[in-house]
N, C-alpha and C positions, 0 to 999 in steps of 0.2 A: 261626501263626509270628509270633515277637515283632519289632516294629519298632524299630530302634535309633534314639535320638533324633538329629536332624540335626545338633545343635550339638555332640555328643559323638563323639570319634574311635572308630572301630571298633577292637577288640582286634587287635594285630598277627598273632596266630594265625588270626583269623577269615578263612574263605575269601571272604567278602564284602570284606573290606578289600583284597584282591587285585584284585578284578573291579569294585569299585564305588568311584568317586572323586567321585561326585555329591554327597555330602554336603559336604565341605570347599569344592568348587567352588560349590555352592549358596550357601554361606555368604557367599563373597566377592561373587558376583552379588547377592546380596540387600542386602549392605551398600553396593555401589555404587548399586543402585537407590534404596536409602533415601536416600542422600547426594543424588541427583539430585532426588528427590521433595521432600526438605527445601528445596533450593535453588528449586524450582519454587513451592512454597508461599510461601516468602519473596517471590519475585517476584510472586506474586499480591497479597500485602499491600502491596508497593511500588506496585504499579499503583494501588491504591486511594489511597494518599498522593498519587502523582503526579497523579491525576485532580482530587483536592481542591485541589492546589496551582494546577493549570491553571485551575480554576474560580473561584479566588481573585483572579485578574488580569482586570481589566476595561479596555476600551479607553478612551482619553481622549476628552473631548468634542471634537466637530469644530469647529474655529475657521477653518480655511481649506479651501477645496475646490479642489485643483489638477485641472487636466483630465486625463482617464484614456482609455487606449486599450485596448479589449478585444480581445484576439487569439484567433480560433476557428479552428484548422486542422480541417478536415472530410475525411471519406473515407466516402461511401456514406451510406445511410439507417439510422441507429442508430434503436432503438425509440422512439418519441415524440420524434423529433428536433425537430419543429416546436414542440412545448411547451417542450422544453428551451431552445431558442433564443429563444423569445418572452420568457422572463424576463429576458433580458439587454437587451432593447429597453424594458424596463418599470422601469428603475432610478429612485429618487428622487434624482436627483443632477443638477446644474446643467449640467455639461459633460463629455460623453464621446462616444466614437465606438466603433462596432463594426466590425472588419474580419474578414472570413472568407477562407480560402484552400482550394481544391481543385486536384487536379492537372490535370483536364481539364474542359472544358465539358459533357462528357457524363455527368459525375458527377450522380446523382439529387438529391444535396443541393442542386444550383444552383436547382433549382425551388423548393425550400422556401425558401432564402435570399431569392430574388427576390420571392416572395410577402410575406415578412415586410417586406423593404424598402419594398414599396409600401404596406404597411399602417401602416408608422411613418416617414412621409417627414421628419419633423422630427428624427429621430435620424440624425445623420451615420454613414453606413455604406458599405461598399465590399467587392466580391467580387473576389479575386485568383485568376488561373488560373496555377499555378506550373509545370506540366509535370512530367515524370518526375523524381524525385531522383536526383542523381548519386552519392549514399552511401547506406548502408543505413537510417539513421533518417529516414523520410519525414515524421514529424512535426516534427522539427528544422528540416527543409528548410522546411515551410510556416512555421514561427515565424520563420525568419530572413527570409523574403519580408514576412511580416506586420509584423515589427519595422522594417524599412526603410521600409515604408509608413505607420507610425504616426506620428501629428502629435504626441503627447505623450510626455513622458519616464517617466511612470508607467504600467506595463503590467499588464493582468491576462490571464495565459496559461490559458485554460481549455478542456477537452476537451469534445466534441460530447455526451457523455453526462451532463453535469452540469446541474443545475437550482438555481436560487436564488431568493431573495426581493429584494424592492426595495431593501433596505438593504445589499446587499454593498457597493457602492462607498463608500457613506458610512462603513462600518464600516473598511474597510481604508484609506481615505484618512485617517482619524483615527488609525490606527496609524502611518502613514507621516509623520505630523507630527513624529516623531523622526527627525532628519536623519541619525542614526547607522544606521538601518535599511536594509538593501539588498534584502533578500528576506524574504517571508513565505508560509509554505506553509498552506493552509487544510485543516483537518481535514474528513473527510467521512463522511457517514451513507449507507450503502450502501442502496439501495431494491432489492428483488430483483423479479424476474419471477415468473411463476406456477409454473415447474418447481421439482421438489424440489431439484435441485442448485444452482439459482440462490439458492433460501432457505438453503441450507447454506452457500454462500459468503458470502451477506449476514451470516449469523451470525457467521462467523469474522472478518470485516472490522470488524464493529461491536464486536467483544470483543477478540480477539487482537492484531489488527493495529494498532488504535489504542492499545491498551495498551502496545505496544512503543514507539510513538512517544512516548508520555507518560512512560514510565520513562526512555527516552534522554533527553528534554528535560530531566528533573530530575536526572538524574546528571551528564550532562557538557554540558547546553545543546543547542540546536538547531545542530548542524553539518552538517546535510543538509536537502534539501526532498524532499517526497514528494507524490503525488497528483494529482488531476486539474485543480486549480486554484493556481496559483502567482501571486503579485504580486511585481514587481521593478522596480527603477529602471533605466533604459536605460544610464546610465553605469556601473552596477555590472556590468550584464551585458557591456559593452564592456571594462570592466577586467579581467575574467577570460578575455577572449580571444573574447567573443562566442559565437554558436552554431557557429563553426567548430571550436571545442575539444570541443563535445559531439556532432558529428554522427555519430561512429562507436560511441557508446555506446548501449546498449538503455535503461538506467536513466539516461537524461539529467536527470531531475528530481534525483534524488540526487546526481549529480555536480556539477550547478549549485549546489546548496546547499552542498556540501562545498568547491568552490573559492571560493565567495563567504565562507564562514566562515574558510578557511585565509588569505585574503587581508585578514582583519580587518574585514570589512563584517558588519553585525548581521543575524542570520537568527532569525526568531521562528515559533512556532506560531500562526497568528492566532486571534482569538477567533471567528471567524465560520465556522460550520459549513455546508458546501454539501451538497447531495444528489447522490449518485453512483448513476445508475440503470443497474444492471449487466445488466438485460435477462434473458430466459428462455432457458436453454440445456439441451441433454440432456448426458448423461454425457460423451460423447466431447469436444465442444468445451469443455466445462468442465474436464475433465481436461487437454486441450491448453494452456488458458489457465494453469492452476495450475502445470504443468510449467514452462511459459515463466517464470513469476513466480519460481519456486523456483531454477531455474538461473541466472536473472539476478541475483537477490539474492545467491546463494552467490559469485558472481564479483565483485559490487559490493562486498560487505563479508563476506569469507570467515569472519572469527572471530565476527562478529556472527550469521553463519547457524548456525555450531555452536551458539551461545549460545541460539538459538531453542529448543533442547530445554527449556530452564528455563521456557518459556511453556506447556508442555504438561503440567500436572499430572495430568490425568485418565489419559491413556495411561500415565504412569508409575505411577500408582497401581494401575491394572490389571495392569501388569507386576509389581509387588510382590506383588499378590494371587495372581498365578499361580505366583510363587517360593514364597510362603508363604500358602496358602489359609487358614490359621488367623488371619491378620492382616486379615481382610476388612473390619474396622472403618476401615482406612486409607482405603477408597474412599469411603464416605459423608462422612467428615471433609473429604476433599479436594474432593468436589462441593460441599460447603457454602462452603468458601473460594473456590472457583472461581466459584461462583454470585454471591458477594458482589462479587468483583472485576469480573464480567461486567455485574452490575447497575449498579455505579456508572459504568464507563466508557461503557457502552451507553446507559442510561437517563438519568443525570444529565449526562454530557458531550455525547453526541450525540442525546439526546432519540429514541432508537431504541427500538422494542418488541424483546423478546427472545422467542424460541420456546424454552421451557425444555426441550422435549422433543428439539429439534434440537441443543442446545448440546453434550452429551456425544458425540452421532454425529459432529458437526462436529470436535470436538476430537481424536477417533480418526482421521477421514479426513485431518485436517490433518497429523497425525503420520506417516501413510502417505505423502503427497505431499513432507513435508519430507525424509523418508528417501530417496524416489525422487529428490529434487533433487540428491543427491550423485553421480548418475550421468548420463552422457550429456552431449553437448555441443552439441546442435542444438535449435532451437526453431522453431515455426510461428507467424507473426505475419501476420494478414490474408491468409491463404491462401499465403504464400511461407515457404520454409525458409532459415533462417539458422544460422550456426555461431558459438557464443560463444567468445571468447577468454579467457585467465585473467585479463586485467586488466579485464574488463566490456565491451570493445569486441566488436562483431559484425559479420559479414560474409555477404552473400548467398551461398547454396550454388547453384552453376549447374549446367547440365545436365552429367551424367557425373562430377560429383564425389561423393566419398564422403560418406554422410549417417549417420554414427555416432550414431543417437538414443540 
């Protein structure tokens, strides 16, 4: 049986023309997919340019060393918690303090903190017991208590799963010699655990996630803050309303940077790259984490979330090949461009290794979670269920409430 070319209309008298509309429809679909893929390829090229622009900026020489307070909200025992926290006691910096906060004295992190405080008696440190938070974001509640207890106006807010080298404080202090700077967000190199799903997530964080930050920085400047370590001036935090305005947001870091930028304070992507140890998880907790991240991002910046489609050239190339199998060369070309962008961002900027076999797999899985992020309004965070609101705020789902996952 003769196959009619897809790009030519069927004769009006043809029986197939009355029952098959796949041809014209497939043309439209293919054109749309090609346009999206072209945009994604352009985005990959932009991420390379953005990475080199970031690398061209070097921190100034440190001429003054203002005292710094390190704020560490804790909850339970993260993987290698003691090793992570130890790096903050070993800073090559003349004047700083380390403050910790937990909800209760029974928290297992208390033992780790007290052991470190005894090992480093010369480093001023303190452990705060905050009690249960009265609002959804427990991290913000801890940071609010820590900031109130901090002795210094320049503060480093850092999660428990981060690890740094001894020059963190020297680097950020040099950057904050610019009096116009209000907030600096530290890029991070994801360090995976041993599980397959953890390695996949780290691959995505070290390529896609960081690339998005670099491109945004190049196009519109840093108008947000992200990640597990943020440096800020106390007066700037107070000027935007303090932690009281952040307490109901899940993505409080993003909102913090946005409010500061909107108020005219300088926000930068720091030159210092931290390590973010994401631990080893199985499929279910990893999927729960990714869904939480996707749904939160969609509400924090909805149009930006839609635009994430352009960060996914490999899935788009696969869809083009499904629509037109004879255009299979699209896939290897896309993989080359994607690989170049991943190399520059991951290896040159973050100094992270790339598992080339996992990269296309992660790209496809990331596309699935991105699509899933458009649905549902609840998340699970540290064993508790919350409902996300349209503006990025969230609330605890109590007993008997509907949980439209």
